[in-house]
C-alpha positions as a Markdown table, in Angstrom:
| # | Residue | x | y | z |
|---|---|---|---|---|
| 1 | Met | 16.5 | 8.6 | -69.7 |
| 2 | Arg | 15.2 | 6.6 | -66.8 |
| 3 | Arg | 15.5 | 9.6 | -64.6 |
| 4 | Glu | 13.6 | 11.8 | -67.0 |
| 5 | Lys | 10.9 | 9.2 | -67.3 |
| 6 | Arg | 10.7 | 8.9 | -63.5 |
| 7 | Glu | 10.5 | 12.7 | -63.2 |
| 8 | Arg | 7.8 | 12.8 | -65.8 |
| 9 | Val | 5.7 | 10.1 | -64.1 |
| 10 | Glu | 6.1 | 11.8 | -60.8 |
| 11 | Gly | 5.1 | 15.1 | -62.3 |
| 12 | Glu | 2.0 | 13.5 | -63.9 |
| 13 | Arg | 1.1 | 11.9 | -60.5 |
| 14 | Asp | 1.5 | 15.2 | -58.7 |
| 15 | Gly | -0.6 | 16.9 | -61.3 |
| 16 | Leu | -3.3 | 14.3 | -60.9 |
| 17 | Lys | -3.2 | 14.7 | -57.1 |
| 18 | Gln | -3.5 | 18.4 | -57.5 |
| 19 | Arg | -6.6 | 18.1 | -59.7 |
| 20 | Val | -8.2 | 15.5 | -57.4 |
| 21 | Trp | -7.4 | 17.8 | -54.4 |
| 22 | Glu | -9.1 | 20.7 | -56.1 |
| 23 | Ile | -12.2 | 18.6 | -56.8 |
| 24 | Ile | -12.5 | 17.2 | -53.3 |
| 25 | Phe | -11.4 | 20.1 | -51.1 |
| 26 | Glu | -12.5 | 23.2 | -53.1 |
| 27 | Ala | -16.0 | 24.2 | -54.1 |
| 28 | Glu | -14.8 | 27.1 | -56.3 |
| 29 | Thr | -14.7 | 25.0 | -59.5 |
| 30 | Pro | -17.8 | 23.4 | -61.2 |
| 31 | Ser | -16.4 | 19.9 | -60.8 |
| 32 | Gly | -15.6 | 20.5 | -57.1 |
| 33 | Lys | -19.1 | 21.8 | -56.4 |
| 34 | Val | -20.7 | 18.9 | -58.3 |
| 35 | Phe | -18.6 | 16.4 | -56.2 |
| 36 | Asp | -19.6 | 18.0 | -52.9 |
| 37 | Val | -23.2 | 18.2 | -53.8 |
| 38 | Val | -23.2 | 14.5 | -54.7 |
| 39 | Leu | -21.3 | 13.8 | -51.5 |
| 40 | Leu | -24.0 | 15.7 | -49.4 |
| 41 | Trp | -26.8 | 13.7 | -51.0 |
| 42 | Ala | -24.9 | 10.5 | -50.3 |
| 43 | Ile | -24.5 | 11.5 | -46.7 |
| 44 | Phe | -28.2 | 12.4 | -46.5 |
| 45 | Phe | -29.5 | 9.1 | -47.9 |
| 46 | Ser | -27.0 | 7.0 | -45.9 |
| 47 | Val | -28.2 | 8.6 | -42.7 |
| 48 | Leu | -31.8 | 8.1 | -43.8 |
| 49 | Ala | -31.1 | 4.4 | -44.5 |
| 50 | Val | -29.7 | 4.0 | -41.0 |
| 51 | Met | -32.7 | 5.7 | -39.4 |
| 52 | Leu | -35.2 | 3.6 | -41.4 |
| 53 | Glu | -33.4 | 0.4 | -40.2 |
| 54 | Thr | -34.6 | 1.2 | -36.7 |
| 55 | Val | -38.3 | 1.3 | -37.9 |
| 56 | Val | -39.6 | -2.3 | -37.4 |
| 57 | Pro | -42.0 | -2.3 | -40.5 |
| 58 | Phe | -39.2 | -1.0 | -42.8 |
| 59 | Gln | -36.7 | -3.4 | -41.3 |
| 60 | Gln | -39.0 | -6.4 | -41.8 |
| 61 | Arg | -39.9 | -5.5 | -45.4 |
| 62 | Tyr | -36.8 | -3.8 | -46.8 |
| 63 | Gly | -34.1 | -5.1 | -44.4 |
| 64 | Ser | -32.0 | -6.7 | -47.2 |
| 65 | Leu | -32.2 | -3.6 | -49.4 |
| 66 | Leu | -31.3 | -1.3 | -46.6 |
| 67 | Asn | -28.3 | -3.5 | -45.8 |
| 68 | Val | -27.1 | -3.2 | -49.4 |
| 69 | Phe | -27.4 | 0.5 | -49.3 |
| 70 | Glu | -25.5 | 0.7 | -46.1 |
| 71 | Trp | -22.6 | -1.3 | -47.5 |
| 72 | Phe | -22.6 | 0.8 | -50.7 |
| 73 | Phe | -22.4 | 4.1 | -48.8 |
| 74 | Thr | -19.8 | 2.7 | -46.4 |
| 75 | Ile | -17.5 | 1.6 | -49.3 |
| 76 | Phe | -18.2 | 5.0 | -51.0 |
| 77 | Phe | -17.2 | 6.9 | -47.9 |
| 78 | Thr | -14.2 | 4.7 | -47.3 |
| 79 | Ile | -12.8 | 5.3 | -50.8 |
| 80 | Glu | -13.5 | 9.1 | -50.4 |
| 81 | Tyr | -11.7 | 9.1 | -47.0 |
| 82 | Val | -8.7 | 7.3 | -48.4 |
| 83 | Thr | -8.6 | 9.6 | -51.4 |
| 84 | Arg | -8.6 | 12.6 | -49.1 |
| 85 | Leu | -5.6 | 11.2 | -47.2 |
| 86 | Trp | -3.8 | 10.5 | -50.5 |
| 87 | Val | -4.2 | 14.0 | -51.9 |
| 88 | Ser | -3.4 | 15.8 | -48.6 |
| 89 | Arg | 0.1 | 17.2 | -48.3 |
| 90 | Arg | 0.0 | 16.2 | -44.6 |
| 91 | Pro | -2.2 | 13.2 | -44.3 |
| 92 | Ile | -1.7 | 12.9 | -40.5 |
| 93 | Lys | -2.8 | 16.5 | -40.0 |
| 94 | Tyr | -5.9 | 16.0 | -42.0 |
| 95 | Ala | -6.7 | 12.7 | -40.3 |
| 96 | Thr | -6.5 | 14.4 | -36.9 |
| 97 | Ser | -8.5 | 17.5 | -38.0 |
| 98 | Phe | -12.2 | 17.8 | -37.1 |
| 99 | Phe | -13.6 | 16.8 | -40.5 |
| 100 | Gly | -10.9 | 14.1 | -40.8 |
| 101 | Val | -12.0 | 12.4 | -37.6 |
| 102 | Ile | -15.7 | 12.7 | -38.6 |
| 103 | Asp | -14.9 | 11.2 | -42.0 |
| 104 | Leu | -13.2 | 8.3 | -40.3 |
| 105 | Leu | -16.0 | 7.8 | -37.8 |
| 106 | Ser | -18.6 | 7.8 | -40.5 |
| 107 | Cys | -16.9 | 4.7 | -42.1 |
| 108 | Leu | -16.2 | 2.7 | -39.0 |
| 109 | Pro | -19.7 | 1.7 | -37.6 |
| 110 | Thr | -20.5 | -0.7 | -40.4 |
| 111 | Tyr | -17.2 | -2.5 | -40.1 |
| 112 | Leu | -17.4 | -2.6 | -36.3 |
| 113 | Ala | -20.9 | -4.1 | -36.5 |
| 114 | Met | -19.3 | -7.2 | -38.1 |
| 115 | Val | -17.4 | -7.7 | -34.8 |
| 116 | Phe | -19.4 | -5.9 | -32.1 |
| 117 | Ala | -23.2 | -6.0 | -32.1 |
| 118 | Gly | -25.1 | -2.8 | -31.6 |
| 119 | Thr | -22.5 | -0.4 | -33.1 |
| 120 | His | -24.2 | -0.1 | -36.5 |
| 121 | Gly | -26.6 | 2.7 | -35.3 |
| 122 | Phe | -23.6 | 5.0 | -34.7 |
| 123 | Ala | -23.5 | 5.5 | -38.5 |
| 124 | Val | -25.9 | 8.4 | -38.0 |
| 125 | Ile | -22.8 | 10.4 | -37.0 |
| 126 | Arg | -22.5 | 10.9 | -40.8 |
| 127 | Ile | -25.0 | 13.7 | -40.4 |
| 128 | Leu | -22.2 | 15.8 | -39.0 |
| 129 | Arg | -20.6 | 15.7 | -42.4 |
| 130 | Leu | -23.5 | 17.8 | -43.7 |
| 131 | Leu | -21.7 | 20.7 | -42.1 |
| 132 | Arg | -19.8 | 20.8 | -45.4 |
| 133 | Ile | -22.9 | 22.3 | -47.0 |
| 134 | Phe | -21.9 | 25.7 | -45.7 |
| 135 | Arg | -18.7 | 25.5 | -47.8 |
| 136 | Val | -20.3 | 23.9 | -50.8 |
| 137 | Leu | -23.0 | 26.5 | -51.3 |
| 138 | Lys | -20.5 | 29.3 | -50.5 |
| 139 | Met | -22.6 | 30.4 | -47.6 |
| 140 | Val | -19.8 | 32.5 | -46.2 |
| 141 | Gln | -22.1 | 34.5 | -43.9 |
| 142 | His | -23.5 | 31.3 | -42.4 |
| 143 | Val | -19.9 | 29.9 | -41.9 |
| 144 | Lys | -19.0 | 33.2 | -40.3 |
| 145 | Gly | -22.1 | 33.0 | -38.1 |
| 146 | Ala | -21.1 | 29.5 | -36.9 |
| 147 | Gln | -17.5 | 30.7 | -36.2 |
| 148 | Val | -18.8 | 33.7 | -34.3 |
| 149 | Ile | -20.8 | 31.4 | -32.0 |
| 150 | Ala | -17.8 | 29.1 | -31.5 |
| 151 | Ser | -15.5 | 32.0 | -30.8 |
| 152 | Gly | -18.0 | 33.5 | -28.4 |
| 153 | Leu | -18.2 | 30.3 | -26.5 |
| 154 | Arg | -14.4 | 30.0 | -26.4 |
| 155 | Lys | -13.9 | 33.5 | -25.1 |
| 156 | Ser | -16.5 | 33.2 | -22.4 |
| 157 | Lys | -15.3 | 29.7 | -21.3 |
| 158 | Ala | -13.6 | 31.0 | -18.1 |
| 159 | Lys | -16.6 | 33.2 | -17.1 |
| 160 | Ile | -19.1 | 30.4 | -17.8 |
| 161 | Thr | -17.0 | 28.0 | -15.7 |
| 162 | Val | -17.0 | 30.3 | -12.7 |
| 163 | Phe | -20.7 | 30.8 | -13.2 |
| 164 | Phe | -21.3 | 27.1 | -13.4 |
| 165 | Phe | -19.5 | 26.4 | -10.1 |
| 166 | Ala | -21.3 | 29.3 | -8.4 |
| 167 | Val | -24.6 | 27.8 | -9.4 |
| 168 | Leu | -23.4 | 24.4 | -8.3 |
| 169 | Val | -22.4 | 25.7 | -4.8 |
| 170 | Phe | -25.8 | 27.5 | -4.6 |
| 171 | Ser | -27.6 | 24.3 | -5.5 |
| 172 | Val | -25.7 | 22.4 | -2.8 |
| 173 | Ile | -26.5 | 24.9 | -0.1 |
| 174 | Ala | -30.2 | 25.1 | -1.2 |
| 175 | Gly | -30.4 | 21.3 | -1.3 |
| 176 | Thr | -28.9 | 20.9 | 2.1 |
| 177 | Leu | -31.4 | 23.5 | 3.5 |
| 178 | Met | -34.3 | 21.6 | 1.9 |
| 179 | Tyr | -33.0 | 18.3 | 3.4 |
| 180 | Phe | -33.0 | 19.8 | 7.0 |
| 181 | Val | -36.4 | 21.4 | 6.4 |
| 182 | Glu | -38.2 | 18.5 | 4.7 |
| 183 | Gly | -36.2 | 15.5 | 5.7 |
| 184 | Arg | -37.8 | 15.2 | 9.2 |
| 185 | Glu | -41.3 | 15.0 | 7.8 |
| 186 | Ala | -43.2 | 11.7 | 7.7 |
| 187 | Asp | -43.1 | 9.9 | 4.3 |
| 188 | Thr | -40.7 | 12.6 | 3.0 |
| 189 | Gln | -39.2 | 12.4 | -0.5 |
| 190 | Phe | -36.1 | 14.3 | 0.7 |
| 191 | Thr | -34.4 | 11.1 | 1.8 |
| 192 | Ser | -30.9 | 12.3 | 1.5 |
| 193 | Ile | -28.8 | 15.4 | 0.7 |
| 194 | Pro | -28.0 | 14.3 | -2.9 |
| 195 | Ala | -31.8 | 13.8 | -3.5 |
| 196 | Ser | -32.4 | 17.3 | -2.1 |
| 197 | Ile | -29.7 | 18.8 | -4.3 |
| 198 | Tyr | -31.3 | 17.2 | -7.3 |
| 199 | Tyr | -34.6 | 18.9 | -6.3 |
| 200 | Ala | -32.8 | 22.2 | -5.9 |
| 201 | Ile | -31.2 | 22.0 | -9.3 |
| 202 | Val | -34.5 | 21.1 | -10.9 |
| 203 | Ser | -36.1 | 24.0 | -9.2 |
| 204 | Ile | -33.3 | 26.5 | -9.9 |
| 205 | Thr | -33.3 | 25.6 | -13.6 |
| 206 | Thr | -37.2 | 26.0 | -13.6 |
| 207 | Val | -37.5 | 22.5 | -15.1 |
| 208 | Gly | -39.9 | 21.3 | -12.5 |
| 209 | Tyr | -40.3 | 17.5 | -13.1 |
| 210 | Gly | -42.6 | 17.2 | -10.1 |
| 211 | Asp | -41.2 | 13.8 | -9.0 |
| 212 | Ile | -40.3 | 15.3 | -5.7 |
| 213 | Thr | -42.7 | 17.7 | -3.8 |
| 214 | Val | -42.5 | 19.7 | -0.6 |
| 215 | Ala | -44.8 | 19.2 | 2.3 |
| 216 | Thr | -44.1 | 22.2 | 4.6 |
| 217 | Asp | -44.7 | 25.9 | 4.2 |
| 218 | Leu | -41.0 | 26.7 | 4.8 |
| 219 | Gly | -40.1 | 24.3 | 2.1 |
| 220 | Arg | -42.6 | 26.0 | -0.3 |
| 221 | Phe | -41.0 | 29.3 | 0.5 |
| 222 | Leu | -37.5 | 28.1 | -0.1 |
| 223 | Thr | -38.7 | 26.5 | -3.4 |
| 224 | Thr | -40.2 | 29.8 | -4.5 |
| 225 | Cys | -36.9 | 31.6 | -3.7 |
| 226 | Met | -35.0 | 29.1 | -5.8 |
| 227 | Ile | -37.3 | 29.4 | -8.8 |
| 228 | Leu | -37.2 | 33.2 | -8.7 |
| 229 | Ala | -33.4 | 33.0 | -8.4 |
| 230 | Gly | -33.3 | 30.6 | -11.3 |
| 231 | Tyr | -35.0 | 33.1 | -13.6 |
| 232 | Ala | -32.3 | 35.7 | -12.8 |
| 233 | Ile | -29.5 | 33.1 | -13.1 |
| 234 | Ile | -30.5 | 31.9 | -16.5 |
| 235 | Ala | -30.0 | 35.4 | -18.0 |
| 236 | Val | -26.4 | 35.6 | -16.8 |
| 237 | Pro | -24.7 | 33.1 | -19.2 |
| 238 | Thr | -26.8 | 34.5 | -22.1 |
| 239 | Gly | -25.3 | 38.0 | -21.5 |
| 240 | Ile | -21.8 | 36.6 | -21.1 |
| 241 | Val | -21.9 | 34.7 | -24.4 |
| 242 | Ser | -23.7 | 37.4 | -26.3 |
| 243 | Ser | -21.1 | 40.0 | -25.3 |
| 244 | Ala | -18.3 | 37.7 | -26.5 |
| 245 | Met | -20.2 | 36.9 | -29.7 |
| 246 | Met | -20.5 | 40.7 | -30.5 |
| 247 | Gln | -16.8 | 41.1 | -30.1 |
| 248 | Ala | -16.1 | 38.1 | -32.4 |
| 249 | Asp | -18.6 | 39.4 | -35.0 |
| 250 | Asn | -16.4 | 42.4 | -35.5 |
| 251 | Gln | -13.5 | 40.3 | -36.7 |
| 252 | Pro | -12.5 | 40.4 | -40.4 |
| 253 | Asp | -14.5 | 38.3 | -42.8 |
| 254 | Glu | -13.0 | 34.9 | -43.8 |
| 255 | Thr | -12.9 | 33.1 | -47.1 |
| 256 | Ser | -13.6 | 29.5 | -48.1 |
| 257 | Arg | -10.1 | 28.6 | -49.1 |
| 258 | Ala | -9.0 | 25.2 | -48.0 |
| 259 | Cys | -5.7 | 24.2 | -46.5 |
| 260 | Gly | -3.9 | 21.6 | -48.6 |
| 261 | Ala | -2.6 | 19.8 | -45.4 |
| 262 | Cys | -5.5 | 19.5 | -43.0 |
| 263 | Gly | -8.4 | 20.6 | -45.2 |
| 264 | Val | -9.7 | 23.3 | -42.8 |
| 265 | His | -11.5 | 26.3 | -44.2 |
| 266 | Gly | -12.2 | 29.8 | -43.0 |
| 267 | His | -8.9 | 31.7 | -43.7 |
| 268 | Leu | -8.7 | 35.5 | -43.9 |
| 269 | Ala | -8.4 | 37.0 | -47.4 |
| 270 | Asp | -4.7 | 38.0 | -46.9 |
| 271 | Ala | -3.7 | 34.8 | -45.0 |
| 272 | Asn | -0.5 | 33.0 | -46.1 |
| 273 | Tyr | -0.6 | 30.2 | -43.7 |
| 274 | Cys | -3.2 | 27.8 | -42.3 |
| 275 | Arg | -4.9 | 29.0 | -39.1 |
| 276 | Lys | -5.1 | 25.5 | -37.9 |
| 277 | Cys | -1.8 | 23.7 | -38.8 |
| 278 | Gly | 0.4 | 26.5 | -40.0 |
| 279 | Glu | 0.9 | 25.0 | -43.5 |
| 280 | Lys | 1.6 | 27.5 | -46.2 |
| 281 | Leu | -1.6 | 28.2 | -48.3 |
| 282 | Asp | -1.6 | 27.9 | -52.0 |
């Protein structure tokens, strides 16, 4: 009798966890969509409250009210985070996932502010949680677009790294030349090779702060060459990433199914296991 009662209680608890999991992690059901929409509004208003606290007139007039709002949202997000851990089949995998880390970081600043001054402002990290809007509104094409960009950046990482170091070497050489050309002038601003390299980077990237200027004709000529080279260089990473993104865009479409262990979305329609943690999908 006791065993049957225990099994019945465990079954009811598992059923409750499953229902709560569907509400929290899935946006396919009406209750799940309502929950996520409420969550998004809570995230928005909590971020707004943190921002308004940095505005002196609002802080002076509504400081106490904003503090109440901040604690309300912090407790709300803490309960939500703990609930997500409770319903996850693998709590550790969810806690170490991207959204799991963001969910935790969104709760910590208010608690840390009680011990360490100046950490309260980091609560604006909650705005990253608004990324859930893509799943809530079933904007699969927008989700796919974000994944295409991420995939393109990952695939072009090696080429971009080589390109970055090539530009860095070019900047060092150009900066060194500028030092030897301009460094001997009276009242020169090219006081060292590092300062000259900084000038070269600013010129190559066509930023042009104007805090360091050349005084010789040869220096102007070298600066012109660096600026023209910069226009050509800027186009290189764009082409590399665009090519990788076009390849990623041809990949099969993904669904909004969530993994019960880590909560990650974006699985293929015929996927049986999570693309992130390998857990079997429901």
